[in-house]
C-alpha positions in Angstrom: 14.8 -23.8 5.9 14.0 -27.6 6.2 14.4 -29.9 3.2 10.6 -30.5 3.1 9.8 -26.8 3.1 12.3 -26.1 0.4 10.9 -28.8 -1.7 7.3 -27.5 -1.3 8.4 -24.0 -2.3 10.3 -25.4 -5.3 7.2 -27.3 -6.4 5.0 -24.3 -5.9 7.2 -22.2 -8.2 7.3 -25.0 -10.8 3.5 -25.4 -10.6 3.2 -21.6 -11.3 5.3 -21.9 -14.5 3.2 -24.8 -15.7 0.0 -22.7 -15.3 1.3 -19.7 -17.3 -0.7 -19.2 -20.5 1.0 -18.1 -23.7 -0.2 -16.8 -27.0 -2.7 -14.1 -28.0 -5.6 -14.8 -30.4 -7.3 -11.5 -31.5 -11.0 -11.5 -30.7 -10.7 -14.6 -28.6 -8.2 -13.9 -25.8 -9.7 -11.4 -23.4 -7.8 -8.1 -23.1 -8.5 -7.1 -19.5 -8.8 -3.5 -18.4 -6.8 -4.4 -15.2 -5.5 -7.3 -13.3 -2.8 -8.7 -11.0 0.5 -9.7 -12.5 1.8 -12.5 -10.4 4.9 -14.6 -10.8 6.4 -17.7 -9.2 8.0 -15.6 -6.5 4.6 -14.3 -5.5 3.2 -17.8 -5.4 6.2 -19.0 -3.4 5.8 -16.1 -0.9 2.1 -17.0 -0.3 2.9 -20.7 0.1 5.7 -20.0 2.5 3.5 -17.8 4.6 0.7 -20.5 4.6 3.2 -23.2 5.7 4.0 -21.2 8.8 0.3 -20.9 9.6 0.4 -17.3 10.8 -3.2 -16.6 9.8 -3.4 -13.1 11.5 -1.2 -10.0 11.0 2.4 -10.8 11.9 6.0 -10.4 11.0 5.4 -10.2 7.2 2.8 -7.5 7.6 5.0 -5.5 9.9 8.0 -5.9 7.5 5.9 -4.7 4.6 4.7 -1.7 6.6 8.3 -0.8 7.3 9.5 -1.2 3.7 6.4 0.5 2.2 7.0 3.5 4.4 10.6 3.5 3.3 9.6 3.5 -0.3 7.7 6.7 0.2 10.2 8.1 2.7 7.5 8.5 5.2 7.7 7.6 8.8 4.7 5.2 9.2 2.6 2.9 7.2 -0.3 0.9 8.6 -1.6 -2.0 6.5 -5.4 -2.6 6.5 -7.8 -5.1 4.8 -8.8 -2.8 1.8 -8.2 0.5 0.2 -11.8 1.4 1.2 -10.9 0.8 4.8 -7.7 2.9 4.4 -9.9 5.8 3.3 -12.3 5.3 6.2 -9.5 5.1 8.6 -7.7 8.2 7.4 -10.9 10.3 7.7 -11.9 8.8 11.0 -8.4 9.5 12.4 -9.0 13.2 11.9 -12.1 13.1 14.1 -10.1 11.8 17.1 -10.5 13.5 20.5 -6.7 13.3 20.7 -6.6 16.2 18.2 -8.6 18.4 20.6 -9.9 21.6 18.9 -8.4 20.5 15.6 -10.5 17.5 15.2 -13.1 17.2 12.5 -16.7 17.4 13.7 -20.1 16.6 12.1 -21.1 19.3 9.7 -17.5 20.3 8.7 -17.0 20.6 5.0 -14.6 18.4 3.0 -13.7 19.3 -0.6 -13.5 16.5 -3.1 -14.1 15.8 -6.8 -17.6 15.1 -8.2 -16.4 12.3 -10.6 -14.6 9.4 -9.0 -15.0 6.3 -6.9 -17.4 6.3 -4.0 -14.8 5.2 -1.4 -13.2 8.6 -1.5 -16.6 10.1 -0.6 -18.3 7.6 1.6 -15.9 8.1 4.7 -16.8 11.7 4.6 -20.5 10.8 4.8 -19.9 8.1 7.4 -18.2 10.6 9.7 -20.9 13.2 9.4 -18.9 15.6 7.2 -20.5 17.6 4.3 -18.9 16.7 0.9 -18.2 19.7 -1.3 -18.0 18.7 -4.9 -15.9 20.4 -7.6 -15.8 19.7 -11.3 -13.0 18.1 -13.3 -11.1 19.0 -16.4 -11.6 16.8 -19.4 -8.4 15.2 -20.5 -6.7 15.1 -17.1 -10.0 14.2 -15.2 -8.7 16.1 -12.2 -9.9 19.3 -10.5 -7.8 22.4 -11.0 -6.2 24.4 -8.2 -8.6 27.3 -8.9 -11.6 25.1 -8.7 -10.5 23.7 -5.3 -9.6 27.1 -3.9 -13.0 28.5 -5.0 -14.7 25.8 -3.0 -13.2 26.9 0.4 -15.8 28.3 2.8 -15.6 29.2 6.5 -16.8 25.6 7.3 -14.1 23.9 5.2 -11.8 21.7 7.2 -10.5 19.0 4.9 -9.5 18.4 1.3 -9.6 14.8 0.2 -9.0 14.0 -3.5 -7.9 11.0 -5.5 -5.4 11.1 -8.4 -7.5 10.3 -11.4 -6.4 7.0 -13.1 -2.9 7.6 -11.8 -2.7 11.1 -13.2 -1.7 13.5 -10.4 -3.8 16.5 -9.6 -1.6 19.6 -8.8 -0.9 18.1 -5.4 2.0 20.3 -4.3 -0.1 23.5 -4.8 -3.1 21.8 -3.1 -0.9 20.9 -0.1 0.2 24.5 0.1 -3.4 25.7 -0.2 -4.4 23.5 2.6 -1.5 24.7 4.8 -2.4 28.4 4.2 -6.0 27.8 5.2 -5.2 25.4 8.1 -7.0 22.5 6.4 -6.3 18.8 6.7 -5.3 17.2 3.5 -5.8 13.5 2.7 -4.2 12.2 -0.6 -6.1 9.3 -2.0 -3.2 7.6 -3.8 -5.0 4.3 -4.5 -4.7 4.6 -8.3 -1.3 6.3 -8.4 1.5 4.4 -6.6 4.7 5.3 -8.3 3.4 8.5 -9.9 5.4 11.7 -9.3 4.6 15.4 -9.3 7.4 17.9 -9.6 9.8 14.9 -9.1 8.2 13.8 -5.8 6.1 10.6 -5.3 2.4 11.1 -5.0 1.2 10.0 -1.6 3.9 12.1 0.2 2.1 15.5 0.1 -0.9 15.0 2.5 -1.2 14.8 6.2 -2.3 11.3 5.4 -2.3 9.2 2.2 -4.0 6.0 1.3 -3.3 3.1 -1.0 -5.3 0.1 -2.3 -3.9 -3.4 -3.0 -6.9 -4.7 -4.8 -5.8 -6.8 -7.8 -6.5 -3.9 -10.2 -4.0 -1.7 -8.6 -0.3 -1.1 -9.0 0.7 -3.9 -6.6 -1.6 -6.3 -5.0 -2.1 -8.3 -1.8 -5.3 -9.8 -3.1 -7.3 -7.4 -1.0 -5.7 -4.9 1.3 -4.7 -1.3 1.7 -2.5 1.1 3.6 -2.6 4.4 5.4 0.7 6.4 5.4 1.9 9.5 7.3 4.9 11.2 8.7 3.0 12.5 11.7 3.6 10.2 14.7 0.6 11.6 16.4 -1.7 10.7 13.4 0.0 7.4 13.0 -0.8 6.5 16.6 -4.4 7.4 16.1 -4.6 5.4 12.9 -3.1 2.4 14.6 -5.6 2.6 17.5 -8.6 3.0 15.3 -7.5 0.1 13.0 -7.0 -2.1 16.1 -10.5 -1.9 17.6 -9.9 1.6 19.1 -7.7 0.3 21.9 -5.3 2.5 23.8 -2.7 -0.3 24.0 0.0 -0.4 21.3 1.2 -4.0 21.8 1.3 -6.1 18.7 -1.3 -8.9 18.7 0.0 -11.8 20.7 2.4 -9.7 22.8 1.9 -8.2 26.2 3.2 -5.4 28.3 5.3 -3.5 25.8 5.0 -0.4 27.9 6.0 -2.3 31.1 3.0 -0.9 33.0 0.1 -2.9 31.6 -1.7 -3.0 35.0 -0.8 0.5 36.1 -3.1 2.7 34.0 -6.1 4.7 35.1 -8.1 6.1 32.1 -11.7 7.3 31.9 -13.7 6.2 34.9 -12.2 2.7 34.8 -10.7 1.4 38.0 -7.0 1.9 38.5 -4.9 -1.0 37.1 -7.5 -2.0 34.5 -5.7 -4.1 31.8 -4.3 -1.7 29.3 -4.9 -4.2 26.5 -8.7 -3.7 27.1 -8.8 0.1 27.4 -10.4 1.8 24.4 -9.6 5.4 23.6 -11.4 5.5 20.2 -14.5 4.2 18.6 -12.6 2.0 16.3 -12.7 -1.1 14.1 -10.8 -4.3 13.3 -9.3 -3.4 9.9 -6.1 -5.4 10.1 -4.7 -7.4 7.2 -3.3 -10.9 7.4 0.2 -12.2 7.2 -0.6 -13.9 3.9 -1.5 -10.5 2.5 1.7 -9.0 3.9 3.7 -11.8 2.3 2.2 -11.1 -1.2 2.5 -7.4 -0.8 6.2 -7.7 0.1 6.9 -9.8 -3.0 5.0 -7.4 -5.2 6.7 -4.3 -3.7 10.0 -5.6 -5.2 8.5 -5.2 -8.7 6.7 -1.8 -8.2 9.1 0.2 -10.3 9.1 -2.4 -13.2 5.3 -2.3 -13.0 5.3 1.5 -13.3 7.6 1.4 -16.2 5.3 -1.1 -18.0 2.2 1.1 -17.3 3.9 4.2 -18.7 5.1 2.3 -21.8 1.7 0.8 -22.5 -0.1 4.1 -22.0 2.3 5.9 -24.4 1.9 3.1 -27.0 -1.9 3.7 -26.9 -1.4 7.5 -27.0 0.9 7.4 -30.0 -1.3 4.8 -31.9 -4.5 6.8 -31.4 -3.1 10.3 -31.9 -4.9 10.8 -35.3 -8.1 8.9 -34.6 -11.2 11.1 -35.2 -14.0 11.6 -32.7 -12.0 11.1 -29.5 -10.5 13.3 -26.8 -7.3 11.6 -25.7 -5.9 11.8 -22.1 -3.0 14.0 -21.1 -0.8 14.1 -18.1 -1.0 17.0 -15.7 1.9 19.5 -16.3 4.8 18.7 -14.1 3.8 15.1 -13.5 5.0 11.7 -14.5 2.0 9.4 -14.0 2.2 5.7 -13.3 -1.0 5.2 -15.2 -3.9 3.2 -13.9 -5.9 3.4 -17.2 -6.2 5.2 -20.5 -9.3 7.4 -20.6 -11.2 8.2 -23.8 -14.0 10.7 -24.2 -16.2 10.6 -27.2 -16.6 14.1 -28.7 -20.1 15.5 -29.4 -19.5 15.6 -33.2 -17.9 12.1 -33.4 -20.7 10.5 -35.4 -21.0 7.7 -32.8 -21.7 7.4 -29.1 -19.6 6.1 -26.3 -22.0 3.1 -26.1 -21.5 2.4 -29.8 -17.7 2.2 -29.3 -17.8 0.3 -26.1 -20.2 -2.3 -27.6 -17.8 -2.7 -30.5 -14.7 -3.1 -28.2 -16.5 -5.5 -25.8 -17.6 -7.6 -28.9 -13.9 -7.9 -29.7 -13.2 -9.0 -26.1 -11.4 -5.7 -25.3 -12.4 -4.8 -21.7 -13.7 -1.3 -20.9 -14.6 0.4 -17.7 -16.5 3.6 -16.9 -14.6 6.4 -15.2 -15.9 4.9 -11.9 -19.1 6.7 -10.7 -19.1 9.6 -13.2 -21.1 12.3 -11.5 -21.4 10.7 -8.1 -24.4 13.0 -7.1 -26.5 11.3 -9.8 -26.4 7.9 -8.0 -29.3 6.7 -5.8 -27.0 6.1 -2.9 -26.5 9.9 -2.4 -30.1 11.0 -2.8 -30.5 11.7 0.9 -26.9 12.9 1.5 -26.3 16.5 2.4 -23.6 18.0 0.1 -22.6 21.2 -1.6 -21.8 21.7 -5.3 -19.4 24.5 -6.4 -20.8 26.0 -9.7 -22.0 23.1 -11.8 -20.5 19.6 -12.5 -20.7 20.1 -16.2 -17.6 18.0 -17.1 -18.6 15.4 -14.5 -21.8 15.0 -16.5 -19.8 14.7 -19.7 -17.7 11.9 -18.0 -20.9 10.2 -17.0 -22.3 10.2 -20.6 -19.2 10.0 -22.8 -16.1 8.7 -21.0 -14.6 5.3 -20.5 -11.2 3.8 -20.1 -9.1 0.8 -21.3 -6.3 -1.0 -19.7 -2.5 -0.3 -19.5 -1.6 -2.7 -16.8 1.6 -4.7 -17.1 -0.1 -8.0 -18.2 -0.9 -6.5 -21.6 1.4 -7.5 -24.5 2.5 -5.6 -27.6 0.1 -7.7 -29.7 -2.8 -6.9 -27.4 -2.1 -3.2 -27.4 -1.7 -3.1 -31.2 -5.0 -5.0 -31.6 -6.7 -2.4 -29.3 -5.3 0.5 -31.4 -6.3 -1.2 -34.7 -9.8 -1.9 -33.4 -10.5 1.7 -32.2 -9.0 3.1 -35.3 -11.1 0.9 -37.5 -14.3 1.8 -35.7 -13.8 5.5 -35.4 -12.6 5.9 -39.0 -15.6 4.0 -40.4 -18.2 5.7 -38.2 -16.7 9.2 -38.0 
């Protein structure tokens, strides 16, 4: 490292420390529901990557992919530009002609949950699949194994479900269910990095799993996401579709990794057509940048500490609100140890106040709240013309839509902030209940 570069990095870290804010003033300082927790090492990693001017994917992105796959003990990780892209890529990979008779085709059914974020559902619609919606359980906000099994029909080919607010659904049993019925299984792990089920990390049970690095999530790259798998066949398809759909596997900026770049004959192209410009999939450009890779690498070193903070903050809220009237408190799925994304609250029918009443009160005290994403997704205008199937009724999804919200547990929250949240909710519910 040159003296100038070392000085710039030292100044960047010093600048970060000077920007840090301290102190909490109740009712004045915002208590966010989520947010990135960035330190001087993160700033230094970004500055160092910027100094090297590698503005596309490069060595840091590849190093992150390797280390992230190792964290999960999976064989391959492919970084992309967002968690939404990760979900699109995972579903699209299963439509590849390379999978022959196993490939997903338009009209095939995919089981998912009726209450969640649209990016778990949209890739199904974009690939011509038929979403099959199942209800959730209040408290865990996940579907049960029985609900998922009841949704299987002769047309079912895929199960794709997200862990709700970091709380694992019964993922080991769902993976076994998928295996018994010869179904593909995609695990949307975007809200649950570091969560475990039966002692095993979520994100390791599916044929494919996805992660988001948006600032709200467990680690961040600003934007960004990842697709993970232990199947080398699926990994190769994911890589192709992420990189324009090309057949070539050379890294950008490199040539002739296969040593026969001008010796291929594929499709009806002339023999010797440049392999870098042969396309075997209808793909995209979903790659991340090296700056994103640099930040993700720095954040990955803190993932276990972040998870510990999330668990601690969630438990502090759970203990503090245990006796508050009018609220259904969240609970972990049996056998799980969630790295929580948020703390969900459902206002009970006999509470004496509404969700809106409580949310307005909290927002007035600068305590950030969020809905449980889309609630019953079938009630949104975006899906009015989408073909889907509902199993039984989405009764609890409707309850979530009307009565549920969540508050933050992310590592940037302090003891004083959490105590203020508990005091505020207790004051309101006790007075109104």
